ROKETI-195255 format. One record per residue (C-alpha): residue in three letters; x, y, z. Coordinates in steps of 0.25 Angstrom, whole numbers. Layout:
// ROKETI-195255
PT,resn,u,v,w
PT,Ala,X,Y,Z $
...
This chain:
// ROKETI-195255
PT,resn,u,v,w
PT,Met,141,-10,123 $
PT,Asn,138,1,113 $
PT,Asn,140,-3,99 $
PT,His,141,11,93 $
PT,Pro,154,11,85 $
PT,Phe,159,23,94 $
PT,Asp,157,16,107 $
PT,Lys,164,4,102 $
PT,Ala,176,12,97 $
PT,Leu,176,18,111 $
PT,Glu,176,5,119 $
PT,Leu,187,5,130 $
PT,Gln,190,-6,139 $
PT,Pro,198,-4,152 $
PT,Ala,212,-8,151 $
PT,Gly,212,-14,165 $
PT,Ser,209,-11,180 $
PT,Gly,223,-6,182 $
PT,Gln,222,4,171 $
PT,Pro,211,14,174 $
PT,Gly,208,23,162 $
PT,Thr,215,14,152 $
PT,Trp,206,8,141 $
PT,Leu,207,-1,129 $
PT,Gly,201,1,116 $
PT,Ala,202,-1,101 $
PT,Ser,201,8,89 $
PT,Ser,188,7,81 $
PT,Pro,188,4,66 $
PT,Ala,174,11,67 $
PT,Tyr,181,24,69 $
PT,Trp,193,22,59 $
PT,Asn,199,34,52 $
PT,Met,210,34,42 $
PT,Val,222,29,51 $
PT,Gly,215,26,64 $
PT,Pro,202,29,71 $
PT,Phe,195,42,70 $
PT,Gly,201,52,80 $
PT,Gly,188,55,86 $
PT,Ile,186,41,91 $
PT,Thr,200,41,98 $
PT,Ala,196,54,105 $
PT,Ala,183,47,109 $
PT,Thr,191,36,115 $
PT,Ala,199,46,124 $
PT,Val,186,51,129 $
PT,Gln,180,37,131 $
PT,Ala,192,34,139 $
PT,Val,190,46,148 $
PT,Met,175,44,149 $
PT,Arg,177,29,154 $
PT,His,187,32,165 $
PT,Pro,182,30,178 $
PT,Asp,188,42,184 $
PT,Arg,183,52,174 $
PT,Leu,178,65,179 $
PT,Gly,167,72,171 $
PT,Glu,166,72,156 $
PT,Pro,176,76,145 $
PT,Ile,178,91,142 $
PT,Ala,191,90,134 $
PT,Leu,199,80,126 $
PT,Thr,212,81,118 $
PT,Val,216,69,110 $
PT,Asn,230,69,103 $
PT,Tyr,231,58,92 $
PT,Ala,245,53,93 $
PT,Ala,243,42,82 $
PT,Ala,232,35,75 $
PT,Leu,225,24,83 $
PT,Gly,226,11,76 $
PT,Pro,217,-1,75 $
PT,Gly,216,-9,88 $
PT,Pro,217,-8,103 $
PT,Phe,221,5,111 $
PT,Thr,222,9,125 $
PT,Val,217,23,130 $
PT,Gln,221,28,144 $
PT,Ala,213,39,151 $
PT,Thr,219,46,163 $
PT,Pro,213,56,172 $
PT,Val,226,65,175 $
PT,Arg,219,75,183 $
PT,Thr,205,76,190 $
PT,Asn,200,89,195 $
PT,Arg,186,93,201 $
PT,Ser,180,96,188 $
PT,Thr,190,91,177 $
PT,Gln,198,79,174 $
PT,His,210,78,165 $
PT,Trp,214,66,157 $
PT,Thr,225,60,148 $
PT,Leu,222,49,138 $
PT,Leu,231,40,130 $
PT,Leu,227,30,119 $
PT,Ser,237,20,115 $
PT,Gln,238,8,105 $
PT,Pro,248,-3,103 $
PT,Asp,259,2,93 $
PT,Gly,262,-12,87 $
PT,Gln,275,-13,95 $
PT,Gly,270,-17,108 $
PT,Ala,268,-3,114 $
PT,Asp,256,6,115 $
PT,Ala,257,20,107 $
PT,Val,249,32,111 $
PT,Val,240,36,99 $
PT,Met,231,46,107 $
PT,Ser,233,55,119 $
PT,Ala,222,64,125 $
PT,Thr,218,72,136 $
PT,Ala,204,75,142 $
PT,Val,197,83,152 $
PT,Thr,184,79,158 $
PT,Ala,176,87,168 $
PT,Ala,164,88,177 $
PT,Arg,155,98,170 $
PT,Arg,146,107,179 $
PT,Gln,134,115,174 $
PT,Thr,138,129,172 $
PT,Trp,136,141,162 $
PT,Ser,137,136,148 $
PT,Ala,137,142,134 $
PT,Asn,139,137,120 $
PT,Asp,148,148,113 $
PT,Thr,150,140,100 $
PT,Pro,136,138,94 $
PT,Met,133,127,84 $
PT,Pro,134,133,70 $
PT,Ala,121,133,62 $
PT,Thr,121,120,55 $
PT,Pro,111,111,47 $
PT,Ala,105,100,56 $
PT,Pro,110,86,55 $
PT,Ser,98,82,48 $
PT,Glu,100,92,37 $
PT,Val,114,87,34 $
PT,Ala,117,74,27 $
PT,Pro,126,64,33 $
PT,Arg,140,64,27 $
PT,Val,144,51,20 $
PT,Phe,159,50,20 $
PT,Ala,166,44,8 $
PT,Val,179,40,16 $
PT,Gly,178,26,22 $
PT,Leu,183,30,36 $
PT,Glu,176,22,47 $
PT,Trp,175,33,57 $
PT,Leu,166,42,48 $
PT,Arg,156,31,48 $
PT,Arg,154,33,63 $
PT,Tyr,149,47,62 $
PT,Glu,137,53,55 $
PT,Met,142,67,49 $
PT,Arg,133,77,43 $
PT,Leu,143,88,37 $
PT,Val,137,102,36 $
PT,Glu,150,108,31 $
PT,Gly,164,106,29 $
PT,Met,164,92,22 $
PT,Val,176,85,18 $
PT,Pro,180,91,5 $
PT,Glu,175,83,-7 $
PT,Val,187,88,-16 $
PT,Trp,201,89,-10 $
PT,Asp,205,101,-18 $
PT,Gly,212,110,-8 $
PT,Gly,201,120,-8 $
PT,Gly,196,120,6 $
PT,Asn,194,133,13 $
PT,Asp,187,130,27 $
PT,Ser,188,119,38 $
PT,Leu,174,120,44 $
PT,Thr,166,107,45 $
PT,Arg,152,106,52 $
PT,Leu,145,92,53 $
PT,Trp,135,85,61 $
PT,Val,140,72,67 $
PT,Arg,136,60,76 $
PT,Asp,140,46,78 $
PT,Glu,136,36,68 $
PT,Pro,127,29,73 $
PT,Pro,122,40,82 $
PT,Arg,127,38,96 $
PT,Pro,125,47,109 $
PT,Leu,136,57,110 $
PT,Asp,146,56,121 $
PT,Phe,160,62,124 $
PT,Pro,168,52,116 $
PT,Ala,159,53,104 $
PT,Leu,160,69,105 $
PT,Ala,175,68,105 $
PT,Ala,175,59,93 $
PT,Met,165,68,85 $
PT,Ala,174,80,88 $
PT,Asp,184,74,78 $
PT,Val,175,70,67 $
PT,Phe,180,81,58 $
PT,Tyr,189,78,46 $
PT,Pro,202,86,46 $
PT,Arg,199,101,43 $
PT,Val,211,102,34 $
PT,Trp,204,93,24 $
PT,Leu,192,104,23 $
PT,Arg,201,116,24 $
PT,Arg,210,111,13 $
PT,Ala,201,102,5 $
PT,Thr,214,93,5 $
PT,His,214,79,10 $
PT,Val,227,79,19 $
PT,Pro,230,69,30 $
PT,Ala,226,74,43 $
PT,Gly,223,69,57 $
PT,Thr,220,75,71 $
PT,Val,232,76,81 $
PT,Ser,224,82,93 $
PT,Ile,210,85,96 $
PT,Thr,204,92,108 $
PT,Thr,189,91,111 $
PT,Tyr,181,99,121 $
PT,Phe,168,93,126 $
PT,His,158,104,129 $
PT,Ala,147,95,132 $
PT,Asp,144,86,144 $
PT,Ser,138,72,143 $
PT,Gly,124,78,145 $
PT,Gln,125,86,132 $
PT,Leu,131,74,125 $
PT,Ala,119,66,129 $
PT,Gln,109,77,124 $
PT,Thr,117,76,110 $
PT,Gly,114,61,110 $
PT,Glu,115,55,96 $
PT,Gly,113,69,89 $
PT,Phe,123,75,79 $
PT,Leu,134,84,83 $
PT,Leu,138,96,74 $
PT,Gly,153,97,72 $
PT,Gln,161,108,67 $
PT,Ala,176,108,64 $
PT,Arg,186,119,58 $
PT,Ala,201,120,58 $
PT,Gln,208,133,63 $
PT,Ala,222,132,56 $
PT,Phe,230,122,47 $
PT,Arg,245,123,49 $
PT,Asn,257,115,46 $
PT,Gly,251,101,47 $
PT,Phe,240,103,58 $
PT,Phe,227,110,60 $
PT,Asp,217,112,71 $
PT,Gln,202,110,70 $
PT,Thr,191,113,80 $
PT,Ala,177,106,81 $
PT,His,164,109,87 $
PT,Ile,153,99,91 $
PT,Trp,139,103,94 $
PT,Ser,127,95,97 $
PT,Glu,114,96,88 $
PT,Ala,109,105,99 $
PT,Gly,120,115,97 $
PT,Ala,128,112,110 $
PT,Leu,143,112,108 $
PT,Leu,148,99,113 $
PT,Ala,163,99,109 $
PT,Thr,174,106,102 $
PT,Ser,187,101,98 $
PT,His,200,106,92 $
PT,Gln,210,97,85 $
PT,Met,224,98,78 $
PT,Val,225,90,65 $
PT,Tyr,237,86,57 $
PT,Tyr,237,87,42 $
PT,Lys,247,84,31 $
PT,Glu,249,92,19 $
């Protein structure tokens, strides 16, 4: 059994022979955020449930995770159901539920996913990696806040750091950083899904105001196949995030994830709630 904190957080046990695709897990203190686990580890759990399903076709190309409530401490159940399988694609629904304290299960996450059997065709990278100092030229970021999940990643921020002074004087929402698991771990689809969500809320940077905020929904598109992930290995990924619009309590932010070699591995788009 792998002792890496990420793999331990994603440990899933079959619920029983009569429940194919239903898994039992438990939330991990190692990835705790403010009121629950880091949202990326929840998204990674959804990918893990699909990857372990015996009827899976191909590899993930898209994942949408909707956070209905904060996942609490303790056990949970995640169910992955292939609702339609075509020759090249397979469509999934996922539900993650947890006891509500009153003898019933409550859904805390719903998701959809698409896996596909990729074939060798013409390919191009129309979104090149921006010119950025190499990871070795950027100092690791040590965070003053004591959130456990931040200890699970090595982040080297190039630009767009969390404001040091909350003075309302922000004027941009762009962040670029190098990131990898801590300790380093070979990249796979669950890890890539998690790292698509490592960016702090863009509203903090844009406003330089520390307001409550949390992801409501995130969609991640996987452009890489397992071969490209294997080539990336334990190397750093360059992540870039930027918001598009802030309005009436919600904003969206996009993210791009490149390998050190410059291959675009994933893009994501999420909607985030914020409070005045």
